[in-house]
TORKOL-4160 file (C-alpha; in steps of 0.2 Angstrom, whole numbers, padded with zeros to 4 digits, m for minus):
420
<pt num="1" X="0529" Y="0582" Z="0432"/>
<pt num="2" X="0520" Y="0590" Z="0447"/>
<pt num="3" X="0509" Y="0600" Z="0436"/>
<pt num="4" X="0501" Y="0583" Z="0430"/>
<pt num="5" X="0495" Y="0580" Z="0448"/>
<pt num="6" X="0494" Y="0594" Z="0457"/>
<pt num="7" X="0481" Y="0608" Z="0454"/>
<pt num="8" X="0489" Y="0624" Z="0446"/>
<pt num="9" X="0484" Y="0634" Z="0462"/>
<pt num="10" X="0493" Y="0622" Z="0473"/>
<pt num="11" X="0510" Y="0626" Z="0469"/>
<pt num="12" X="0522" Y="0638" Z="0461"/>
<pt num="13" X="0538" Y="0633" Z="0451"/>
<pt num="14" X="0553" Y="0642" Z="0457"/>
<pt num="15" X="0570" Y="0644" Z="0447"/>
<pt num="16" X="0588" Y="0650" Z="0451"/>
<pt num="17" X="0584" Y="0668" Z="0453"/>
<pt num="18" X="0572" Y="0664" Z="0468"/>
<pt num="19" X="0579" Y="0668" Z="0485"/>
<pt num="20" X="0575" Y="0651" Z="0491"/>
<pt num="21" X="0586" Y="0642" Z="0478"/>
<pt num="22" X="0603" Y="0644" Z="0487"/>
<pt num="23" X="0597" Y="0639" Z="0504"/>
<pt num="24" X="0587" Y="0625" Z="0497"/>
<pt num="25" X="0602" Y="0617" Z="0488"/>
<pt num="26" X="0613" Y="0619" Z="0504"/>
<pt num="27" X="0600" Y="0612" Z="0515"/>
<pt num="28" X="0598" Y="0597" Z="0503"/>
<pt num="29" X="0616" Y="0591" Z="0506"/>
<pt num="30" X="0610" Y="0579" Z="0520"/>
<pt num="31" X="0622" Y="0566" Z="0514"/>
<pt num="32" X="0635" Y="0576" Z="0522"/>
<pt num="33" X="0627" Y="0579" Z="0538"/>
<pt num="34" X="0630" Y="0571" Z="0555"/>
<pt num="35" X="0616" Y="0564" Z="0566"/>
<pt num="36" X="0611" Y="0580" Z="0573"/>
<pt num="37" X="0609" Y="0587" Z="0555"/>
<pt num="38" X="0625" Y="0599" Z="0556"/>
<pt num="39" X="0636" Y="0599" Z="0540"/>
<pt num="40" X="0651" Y="0591" Z="0543"/>
<pt num="41" X="0662" Y="0601" Z="0531"/>
<pt num="42" X="0655" Y="0618" Z="0526"/>
<pt num="43" X="0667" Y="0620" Z="0512"/>
<pt num="44" X="0662" Y="0604" Z="0503"/>
<pt num="45" X="0648" Y="0602" Z="0489"/>
<pt num="46" X="0641" Y="0588" Z="0482"/>
<pt num="47" X="0633" Y="0587" Z="0465"/>
<pt num="48" X="0620" Y="0574" Z="0463"/>
<pt num="49" X="0623" Y="0566" Z="0446"/>
<pt num="50" X="0607" Y="0555" Z="0447"/>
<pt num="51" X="0597" Y="0565" Z="0459"/>
<pt num="52" X="0597" Y="0565" Z="0477"/>
<pt num="53" X="0585" Y="0551" Z="0479"/>
<pt num="54" X="0590" Y="0533" Z="0483"/>
<pt num="55" X="0588" Y="0523" Z="0467"/>
<pt num="56" X="0585" Y="0504" Z="0468"/>
<pt num="57" X="0592" Y="0492" Z="0455"/>
<pt num="58" X="0582" Y="0479" Z="0446"/>
<pt num="59" X="0582" Y="0462" Z="0455"/>
<pt num="60" X="0590" Y="0449" Z="0444"/>
<pt num="61" X="0593" Y="0430" Z="0448"/>
<pt num="62" X="0611" Y="0435" Z="0452"/>
<pt num="63" X="0606" Y="0447" Z="0466"/>
<pt num="64" X="0593" Y="0434" Z="0472"/>
<pt num="65" X="0606" Y="0421" Z="0475"/>
<pt num="66" X="0622" Y="0431" Z="0479"/>
<pt num="67" X="0614" Y="0446" Z="0489"/>
<pt num="68" X="0597" Y="0442" Z="0496"/>
<pt num="69" X="0602" Y="0424" Z="0500"/>
<pt num="70" X="0618" Y="0425" Z="0509"/>
<pt num="71" X="0626" Y="0412" Z="0521"/>
<pt num="72" X="0626" Y="0426" Z="0535"/>
<pt num="73" X="0609" Y="0424" Z="0542"/>
<pt num="74" X="0609" Y="0441" Z="0551"/>
<pt num="75" X="0612" Y="0450" Z="0534"/>
<pt num="76" X="0597" Y="0442" Z="0526"/>
<pt num="77" X="0586" Y="0447" Z="0541"/>
<pt num="78" X="0590" Y="0465" Z="0538"/>
<pt num="79" X="0580" Y="0466" Z="0522"/>
<pt num="80" X="0562" Y="0475" Z="0523"/>
<pt num="81" X="0550" Y="0474" Z="0509"/>
<pt num="82" X="0537" Y="0487" Z="0503"/>
<pt num="83" X="0526" Y="0491" Z="0489"/>
<pt num="84" X="0534" Y="0499" Z="0473"/>
<pt num="85" X="0522" Y="0513" Z="0469"/>
<pt num="86" X="0520" Y="0520" Z="0452"/>
<pt num="87" X="0521" Y="0539" Z="0453"/>
<pt num="88" X="0532" Y="0554" Z="0452"/>
<pt num="89" X="0547" Y="0555" Z="0465"/>
<pt num="90" X="0550" Y="0571" Z="0475"/>
<pt num="91" X="0559" Y="0576" Z="0492"/>
<pt num="92" X="0546" Y="0583" Z="0503"/>
<pt num="93" X="0556" Y="0598" Z="0511"/>
<pt num="94" X="0554" Y="0611" Z="0525"/>
<pt num="95" X="0568" Y="0623" Z="0530"/>
<pt num="96" X="0566" Y="0636" Z="0544"/>
<pt num="97" X="0555" Y="0647" Z="0533"/>
<pt num="98" X="0536" Y="0646" Z="0532"/>
<pt num="99" X="0536" Y="0637" Z="0515"/>
<pt num="100" X="0535" Y="0618" Z="0510"/>
<pt num="101" X="0544" Y="0612" Z="0495"/>
<pt num="102" X="0543" Y="0597" Z="0483"/>
<pt num="103" X="0561" Y="0595" Z="0475"/>
<pt num="104" X="0563" Y="0585" Z="0459"/>
<pt num="105" X="0576" Y="0572" Z="0455"/>
<pt num="106" X="0587" Y="0584" Z="0444"/>
<pt num="107" X="0585" Y="0600" Z="0454"/>
<pt num="108" X="0603" Y="0605" Z="0452"/>
<pt num="109" X="0604" Y="0602" Z="0433"/>
<pt num="110" X="0587" Y="0607" Z="0427"/>
<pt num="111" X="0574" Y="0620" Z="0428"/>
<pt num="112" X="0557" Y="0618" Z="0435"/>
<pt num="113" X="0562" Y="0605" Z="0447"/>
<pt num="114" X="0557" Y="0613" Z="0463"/>
<pt num="115" X="0539" Y="0618" Z="0468"/>
<pt num="116" X="0534" Y="0629" Z="0482"/>
<pt num="117" X="0518" Y="0623" Z="0489"/>
<pt num="118" X="0503" Y="0636" Z="0491"/>
<pt num="119" X="0501" Y="0639" Z="0510"/>
<pt num="120" X="0483" Y="0643" Z="0509"/>
<pt num="121" X="0476" Y="0628" Z="0501"/>
<pt num="122" X="0478" Y="0609" Z="0497"/>
<pt num="123" X="0494" Y="0600" Z="0503"/>
<pt num="124" X="0504" Y="0616" Z="0506"/>
<pt num="125" X="0490" Y="0621" Z="0519"/>
<pt num="126" X="0491" Y="0605" Z="0527"/>
<pt num="127" X="0510" Y="0603" Z="0528"/>
<pt num="128" X="0511" Y="0622" Z="0534"/>
<pt num="129" X="0501" Y="0617" Z="0549"/>
<pt num="130" X="0509" Y="0599" Z="0552"/>
<pt num="131" X="0527" Y="0598" Z="0546"/>
<pt num="132" X="0540" Y="0603" Z="0558"/>
<pt num="133" X="0554" Y="0614" Z="0551"/>
<pt num="134" X="0570" Y="0606" Z="0546"/>
<pt num="135" X="0561" Y="0591" Z="0539"/>
<pt num="136" X="0566" Y="0581" Z="0523"/>
<pt num="137" X="0556" Y="0566" Z="0518"/>
<pt num="138" X="0557" Y="0555" Z="0502"/>
<pt num="139" X="0540" Y="0553" Z="0494"/>
<pt num="140" X="0531" Y="0551" Z="0478"/>
<pt num="141" X="0516" Y="0560" Z="0470"/>
<pt num="142" X="0503" Y="0546" Z="0465"/>
<pt num="143" X="0487" Y="0547" Z="0456"/>
<pt num="144" X="0472" Y="0543" Z="0468"/>
<pt num="145" X="0462" Y="0529" Z="0459"/>
<pt num="146" X="0446" Y="0534" Z="0469"/>
<pt num="147" X="0448" Y="0553" Z="0465"/>
<pt num="148" X="0458" Y="0557" Z="0450"/>
<pt num="149" X="0459" Y="0575" Z="0453"/>
<pt num="150" X="0466" Y="0574" Z="0470"/>
<pt num="151" X="0483" Y="0566" Z="0471"/>
<pt num="152" X="0490" Y="0557" Z="0485"/>
<pt num="153" X="0507" Y="0560" Z="0492"/>
<pt num="154" X="0516" Y="0544" Z="0499"/>
<pt num="155" X="0530" Y="0546" Z="0511"/>
<pt num="156" X="0542" Y="0530" Z="0511"/>
<pt num="157" X="0558" Y="0536" Z="0519"/>
<pt num="158" X="0563" Y="0549" Z="0531"/>
<pt num="159" X="0580" Y="0559" Z="0531"/>
<pt num="160" X="0579" Y="0573" Z="0543"/>
<pt num="161" X="0565" Y="0575" Z="0556"/>
<pt num="162" X="0561" Y="0578" Z="0573"/>
<pt num="163" X="0564" Y="0564" Z="0585"/>
<pt num="164" X="0554" Y="0560" Z="0600"/>
<pt num="165" X="0561" Y="0574" Z="0610"/>
<pt num="166" X="0557" Y="0587" Z="0595"/>
<pt num="167" X="0576" Y="0588" Z="0591"/>
<pt num="168" X="0580" Y="0589" Z="0572"/>
<pt num="169" X="0589" Y="0572" Z="0568"/>
<pt num="170" X="0597" Y="0565" Z="0553"/>
<pt num="171" X="0588" Y="0548" Z="0552"/>
<pt num="172" X="0596" Y="0546" Z="0535"/>
<pt num="173" X="0611" Y="0541" Z="0544"/>
<pt num="174" X="0602" Y="0527" Z="0554"/>
<pt num="175" X="0597" Y="0509" Z="0548"/>
<pt num="176" X="0581" Y="0506" Z="0540"/>
<pt num="177" X="0572" Y="0499" Z="0555"/>
<pt num="178" X="0575" Y="0515" Z="0564"/>
<pt num="179" X="0568" Y="0525" Z="0550"/>
<pt num="180" X="0553" Y="0515" Z="0547"/>
<pt num="181" X="0548" Y="0515" Z="0566"/>
<pt num="182" X="0549" Y="0534" Z="0566"/>
<pt num="183" X="0538" Y="0534" Z="0551"/>
<pt num="184" X="0526" Y="0523" Z="0560"/>
<pt num="185" X="0526" Y="0534" Z="0574"/>
<pt num="186" X="0522" Y="0550" Z="0563"/>
<pt num="187" X="0509" Y="0541" Z="0554"/>
<pt num="188" X="0498" Y="0542" Z="0570"/>
<pt num="189" X="0501" Y="0561" Z="0571"/>
<pt num="190" X="0492" Y="0575" Z="0563"/>
<pt num="191" X="0504" Y="0574" Z="0548"/>
<pt num="192" X="0493" Y="0560" Z="0542"/>
<pt num="193" X="0478" Y="0559" Z="0551"/>
<pt num="194" X="0472" Y="0576" Z="0547"/>
<pt num="195" X="0474" Y="0574" Z="0528"/>
<pt num="196" X="0467" Y="0559" Z="0518"/>
<pt num="197" X="0479" Y="0564" Z="0504"/>
<pt num="198" X="0495" Y="0559" Z="0514"/>
<pt num="199" X="0500" Y="0542" Z="0517"/>
<pt num="200" X="0516" Y="0532" Z="0524"/>
<pt num="201" X="0522" Y="0517" Z="0516"/>
<pt num="202" X="0520" Y="0501" Z="0525"/>
<pt num="203" X="0537" Y="0491" Z="0527"/>
<pt num="204" X="0537" Y="0474" Z="0533"/>
<pt num="205" X="0548" Y="0459" Z="0535"/>
<pt num="206" X="0550" Y="0447" Z="0521"/>
<pt num="207" X="0542" Y="0433" Z="0531"/>
<pt num="208" X="0525" Y="0444" Z="0532"/>
<pt num="209" X="0524" Y="0444" Z="0514"/>
<pt num="210" X="0527" Y="0426" Z="0512"/>
<pt num="211" X="0513" Y="0423" Z="0524"/>
<pt num="212" X="0501" Y="0432" Z="0513"/>
<pt num="213" X="0507" Y="0426" Z="0497"/>
<pt num="214" X="0491" Y="0420" Z="0487"/>
<pt num="215" X="0489" Y="0407" Z="0474"/>
<pt num="216" X="0488" Y="0418" Z="0460"/>
<pt num="217" X="0498" Y="0427" Z="0447"/>
<pt num="218" X="0511" Y="0440" Z="0450"/>
<pt num="219" X="0501" Y="0455" Z="0444"/>
<pt num="220" X="0485" Y="0448" Z="0453"/>
<pt num="221" X="0495" Y="0448" Z="0469"/>
<pt num="222" X="0500" Y="0467" Z="0467"/>
<pt num="223" X="0482" Y="0471" Z="0463"/>
<pt num="224" X="0475" Y="0460" Z="0477"/>
<pt num="225" X="0483" Y="0472" Z="0489"/>
<pt num="226" X="0468" Y="0485" Z="0486"/>
<pt num="227" X="0478" Y="0500" Z="0486"/>
<pt num="228" X="0470" Y="0518" Z="0481"/>
<pt num="229" X="0485" Y="0520" Z="0469"/>
<pt num="230" X="0495" Y="0510" Z="0456"/>
<pt num="231" X="0507" Y="0498" Z="0463"/>
<pt num="232" X="0518" Y="0489" Z="0450"/>
<pt num="233" X="0530" Y="0479" Z="0460"/>
<pt num="234" X="0540" Y="0477" Z="0477"/>
<pt num="235" X="0555" Y="0485" Z="0485"/>
<pt num="236" X="0568" Y="0476" Z="0495"/>
<pt num="237" X="0576" Y="0488" Z="0507"/>
<pt num="238" X="0593" Y="0484" Z="0516"/>
<pt num="239" X="0596" Y="0489" Z="0534"/>
<pt num="240" X="0610" Y="0502" Z="0531"/>
<pt num="241" X="0609" Y="0520" Z="0530"/>
<pt num="242" X="0600" Y="0530" Z="0517"/>
<pt num="243" X="0611" Y="0532" Z="0501"/>
<pt num="244" X="0608" Y="0545" Z="0488"/>
<pt num="245" X="0609" Y="0541" Z="0469"/>
<pt num="246" X="0611" Y="0522" Z="0466"/>
<pt num="247" X="0611" Y="0510" Z="0479"/>
<pt num="248" X="0617" Y="0492" Z="0473"/>
<pt num="249" X="0609" Y="0483" Z="0487"/>
<pt num="250" X="0592" Y="0492" Z="0486"/>
<pt num="251" X="0581" Y="0481" Z="0474"/>
<pt num="252" X="0565" Y="0483" Z="0465"/>
<pt num="253" X="0555" Y="0468" Z="0457"/>
<pt num="254" X="0541" Y="0469" Z="0445"/>
<pt num="255" X="0531" Y="0456" Z="0436"/>
<pt num="256" X="0540" Y="0455" Z="0418"/>
<pt num="257" X="0523" Y="0461" Z="0410"/>
<pt num="258" X="0525" Y="0477" Z="0419"/>
<pt num="259" X="0543" Y="0481" Z="0416"/>
<pt num="260" X="0546" Y="0496" Z="0405"/>
<pt num="261" X="0560" Y="0506" Z="0399"/>
<pt num="262" X="0563" Y="0525" Z="0393"/>
<pt num="263" X="0569" Y="0531" Z="0377"/>
<pt num="264" X="0572" Y="0548" Z="0371"/>
<pt num="265" X="0564" Y="0548" Z="0354"/>
<pt num="266" X="0570" Y="0559" Z="0339"/>
<pt num="267" X="0564" Y="0560" Z="0320"/>
<pt num="268" X="0576" Y="0560" Z="0307"/>
<pt num="269" X="0573" Y="0558" Z="0288"/>
<pt num="270" X="0555" Y="0553" Z="0292"/>
<pt num="271" X="0561" Y="0539" Z="0304"/>
<pt num="272" X="0560" Y="0537" Z="0323"/>
<pt num="273" X="0577" Y="0535" Z="0333"/>
<pt num="274" X="0578" Y="0529" Z="0350"/>
<pt num="275" X="0591" Y="0535" Z="0362"/>
<pt num="276" X="0598" Y="0530" Z="0379"/>
<pt num="277" X="0606" Y="0542" Z="0391"/>
<pt num="278" X="0607" Y="0560" Z="0394"/>
<pt num="279" X="0609" Y="0575" Z="0381"/>
<pt num="280" X="0627" Y="0573" Z="0374"/>
<pt num="281" X="0630" Y="0556" Z="0380"/>
<pt num="282" X="0615" Y="0549" Z="0372"/>
<pt num="283" X="0618" Y="0533" Z="0361"/>
<pt num="284" X="0606" Y="0525" Z="0349"/>
<pt num="285" X="0598" Y="0508" Z="0356"/>
<pt num="286" X="0603" Y="0499" Z="0340"/>
<pt num="287" X="0621" Y="0503" Z="0343"/>
<pt num="288" X="0620" Y="0494" Z="0361"/>
<pt num="289" X="0629" Y="0478" Z="0364"/>
<pt num="290" X="0622" Y="0466" Z="0377"/>
<pt num="291" X="0639" Y="0459" Z="0381"/>
<pt num="292" X="0640" Y="0443" Z="0390"/>
<pt num="293" X="0623" Y="0444" Z="0397"/>
<pt num="294" X="0614" Y="0446" Z="0382"/>
<pt num="295" X="0623" Y="0438" Z="0367"/>
<pt num="296" X="0616" Y="0442" Z="0350"/>
<pt num="297" X="0605" Y="0456" Z="0357"/>
<pt num="298" X="0591" Y="0461" Z="0345"/>
<pt num="299" X="0580" Y="0476" Z="0349"/>
<pt num="300" X="0564" Y="0478" Z="0338"/>
<pt num="301" X="0558" Y="0495" Z="0340"/>
<pt num="302" X="0542" Y="0503" Z="0334"/>
<pt num="303" X="0542" Y="0511" Z="0317"/>
<pt num="304" X="0527" Y="0523" Z="0321"/>
<pt num="305" X="0522" Y="0532" Z="0337"/>
<pt num="306" X="0506" Y="0540" Z="0341"/>
<pt num="307" X="0503" Y="0559" Z="0335"/>
<pt num="308" X="0505" Y="0564" Z="0354"/>
<pt num="309" X="0524" Y="0561" Z="0354"/>
<pt num="310" X="0535" Y="0575" Z="0348"/>
<pt num="311" X="0553" Y="0575" Z="0343"/>
<pt num="312" X="0564" Y="0575" Z="0358"/>
<pt num="313" X="0551" Y="0568" Z="0370"/>
<pt num="314" X="0555" Y="0554" Z="0383"/>
<pt num="315" X="0544" Y="0539" Z="0381"/>
<pt num="316" X="0540" Y="0524" Z="0391"/>
<pt num="317" X="0539" Y="0507" Z="0383"/>
<pt num="318" X="0534" Y="0490" Z="0389"/>
<pt num="319" X="0546" Y="0476" Z="0385"/>
<pt num="320" X="0543" Y="0458" Z="0378"/>
<pt num="321" X="0556" Y="0445" Z="0376"/>
<pt num="322" X="0557" Y="0432" Z="0362"/>
<pt num="323" X="0571" Y="0418" Z="0359"/>
<pt num="324" X="0574" Y="0418" Z="0341"/>
<pt num="325" X="0586" Y="0405" Z="0336"/>
<pt num="326" X="0602" Y="0411" Z="0345"/>
<pt num="327" X="0597" Y="0429" Z="0347"/>
<pt num="328" X="0589" Y="0438" Z="0363"/>
<pt num="329" X="0576" Y="0447" Z="0354"/>
<pt num="330" X="0566" Y="0461" Z="0363"/>
<pt num="331" X="0551" Y="0470" Z="0356"/>
<pt num="332" X="0545" Y="0488" Z="0363"/>
<pt num="333" X="0527" Y="0495" Z="0364"/>
<pt num="334" X="0524" Y="0513" Z="0368"/>
<pt num="335" X="0514" Y="0517" Z="0383"/>
<pt num="336" X="0516" Y="0535" Z="0387"/>
<pt num="337" X="0526" Y="0551" Z="0387"/>
<pt num="338" X="0536" Y="0554" Z="0402"/>
<pt num="339" X="0536" Y="0573" Z="0405"/>
<pt num="340" X="0546" Y="0570" Z="0422"/>
<pt num="341" X="0561" Y="0562" Z="0413"/>
<pt num="342" X="0575" Y="0572" Z="0405"/>
<pt num="343" X="0583" Y="0558" Z="0394"/>
<pt num="344" X="0582" Y="0539" Z="0391"/>
<pt num="345" X="0588" Y="0525" Z="0403"/>
<pt num="346" X="0607" Y="0523" Z="0405"/>
<pt num="347" X="0615" Y="0509" Z="0395"/>
<pt num="348" X="0619" Y="0499" Z="0410"/>
<pt num="349" X="0602" Y="0501" Z="0417"/>
<pt num="350" X="0594" Y="0496" Z="0400"/>
<pt num="351" X="0603" Y="0480" Z="0400"/>
<pt num="352" X="0599" Y="0476" Z="0418"/>
<pt num="353" X="0580" Y="0479" Z="0413"/>
<pt num="354" X="0581" Y="0467" Z="0398"/>
<pt num="355" X="0590" Y="0454" Z="0408"/>
<pt num="356" X="0575" Y="0455" Z="0421"/>
<pt num="357" X="0563" Y="0452" Z="0407"/>
<pt num="358" X="0572" Y="0438" Z="0400"/>
<pt num="359" X="0574" Y="0429" Z="0417"/>
<pt num="360" X="0556" Y="0432" Z="0421"/>
<pt num="361" X="0558" Y="0429" Z="0440"/>
<pt num="362" X="0541" Y="0427" Z="0448"/>
<pt num="363" X="0536" Y="0433" Z="0465"/>
<pt num="364" X="0535" Y="0415" Z="0470"/>
<pt num="365" X="0553" Y="0412" Z="0465"/>
<pt num="366" X="0559" Y="0427" Z="0475"/>
<pt num="367" X="0549" Y="0423" Z="0491"/>
<pt num="368" X="0553" Y="0404" Z="0490"/>
<pt num="369" X="0571" Y="0408" Z="0488"/>
<pt num="370" X="0571" Y="0419" Z="0503"/>
<pt num="371" X="0562" Y="0407" Z="0514"/>
<pt num="372" X="0577" Y="0394" Z="0512"/>
<pt num="373" X="0581" Y="0389" Z="0530"/>
<pt num="374" X="0580" Y="0406" Z="0537"/>
<pt num="375" X="0561" Y="0408" Z="0541"/>
<pt num="376" X="0557" Y="0389" Z="0545"/>
<pt num="377" X="0544" Y="0389" Z="0558"/>
<pt num="378" X="0547" Y="0380" Z="0575"/>
<pt num="379" X="0533" Y="0368" Z="0573"/>
<pt num="380" X="0534" Y="0358" Z="0556"/>
<pt num="381" X="0516" Y="0351" Z="0556"/>
<pt num="382" X="0508" Y="0369" Z="0555"/>
<pt num="383" X="0500" Y="0374" Z="0538"/>
<pt num="384" X="0512" Y="0389" Z="0536"/>
<pt num="385" X="0527" Y="0379" Z="0536"/>
<pt num="386" X="0520" Y="0366" Z="0524"/>
<pt num="387" X="0515" Y="0382" Z="0512"/>
<pt num="388" X="0533" Y="0388" Z="0514"/>
<pt num="389" X="0541" Y="0371" Z="0512"/>
<pt num="390" X="0531" Y="0366" Z="0496"/>
<pt num="391" X="0533" Y="0384" Z="0488"/>
<pt num="392" X="0552" Y="0383" Z="0492"/>
<pt num="393" X="0555" Y="0366" Z="0486"/>
<pt num="394" X="0544" Y="0369" Z="0469"/>
<pt num="395" X="0555" Y="0386" Z="0466"/>
<pt num="396" X="0571" Y="0378" Z="0469"/>
<pt num="397" X="0567" Y="0363" Z="0458"/>
<pt num="398" X="0560" Y="0374" Z="0444"/>
<pt num="399" X="0575" Y="0387" Z="0444"/>
<pt num="400" X="0590" Y="0376" Z="0450"/>
<pt num="401" X="0592" Y="0386" Z="0466"/>
<pt num="402" X="0602" Y="0379" Z="0480"/>
<pt num="403" X="0599" Y="0380" Z="0499"/>
<pt num="404" X="0584" Y="0369" Z="0503"/>
<pt num="405" X="0586" Y="0355" Z="0517"/>
<pt num="406" X="0581" Y="0340" Z="0507"/>
<pt num="407" X="0579" Y="0330" Z="0524"/>
<pt num="408" X="0564" Y="0339" Z="0528"/>
<pt num="409" X="0548" Y="0330" Z="0525"/>
<pt num="410" X="0542" Y="0330" Z="0507"/>
<pt num="411" X="0526" Y="0341" Z="0503"/>
<pt num="412" X="0518" Y="0342" Z="0487"/>
<pt num="413" X="0510" Y="0358" Z="0480"/>
<pt num="414" X="0494" Y="0349" Z="0476"/>
<pt num="415" X="0492" Y="0343" Z="0494"/>
<pt num="416" X="0496" Y="0359" Z="0502"/>
<pt num="417" X="0485" Y="0370" Z="0490"/>
<pt num="418" X="0471" Y="0358" Z="0493"/>
<pt num="419" X="0471" Y="0361" Z="0512"/>
<pt num="420" X="0458" Y="0372" Z="0520"/>
């Protein structure tokens, strides 16, 4: 929760009795707004079942072949890629009053999900002076690895903001490249330049990532970027408008060793039980079927948990895959308590995550599949072209993917990686 990262004097948590509660809930219905920010239907009211944020789905090999790699070249070019930050998700909101708010994922259903920043110190003081009225940004509070007691706030998408003419504009209904361009413009303003605790996510086209793909493991690539905060993967963003809740074409990729799941844990008769889903809809992990994607699913769960874990807590667990005869067997290792979560992962999300761990898609496979013929450089003798072709041919050969032009000059991995 925000209290884990923000200092106690930097914010005040508000509840349904606060005068700002009603206006905030109405203001956040940006999904029903037109381009100028006006409500299209004043009588409509949307309840966000899974929060107002755009939630990515785990990238599987099916998505890699059927969605990211499409015969329609123009569709593919619409994808942008950015780092996946390991933090706590919020909307940064300012209405027409003098306050700035951080709004959590389940603000409509749960208490303690809306935090009003203090105006005379910290982030609140900065935003009071620099964040225009009528603004909504999608952001994440992350722990600063250089100064652990002063968290960073990373802005990675823009929903409602002032345009170049200072007019409140619903960027959420604009394609990704327009939102990214506006964020680049804003990153050069006082919103970022006057506070080293605020940063904008850097989105780029997939080709740019391919060019800087080093010859190292997936986790090393993530760490190699040298960020001040934890990055545990990549996000692939399509070019359509911002979508609240679950976006089936917004993908996240993480190295298999960094993949985790969330369970709600409860103790009965001296034994720990692990639940998926929310409250009354929660089901025990051991009762979940893998269906056609994970036949003979077997989940090996911890019998003991650290003393810090209390009955009813939500815990984050690392996942490891083992093929045991005909069984898809997964083991789980406790990582930490998640105070910002209200329940375990949904069943479908849980199965998707296990499939990701089983498939163990590497960053090289992702990038090489994306190369295909869409980013072939014009001059085939350049080193960049050789790198792309070699990596693509290797990935396609290893994983049985289609689409490479076998008439191109063959280049071995050894010869390419031996080049200066």
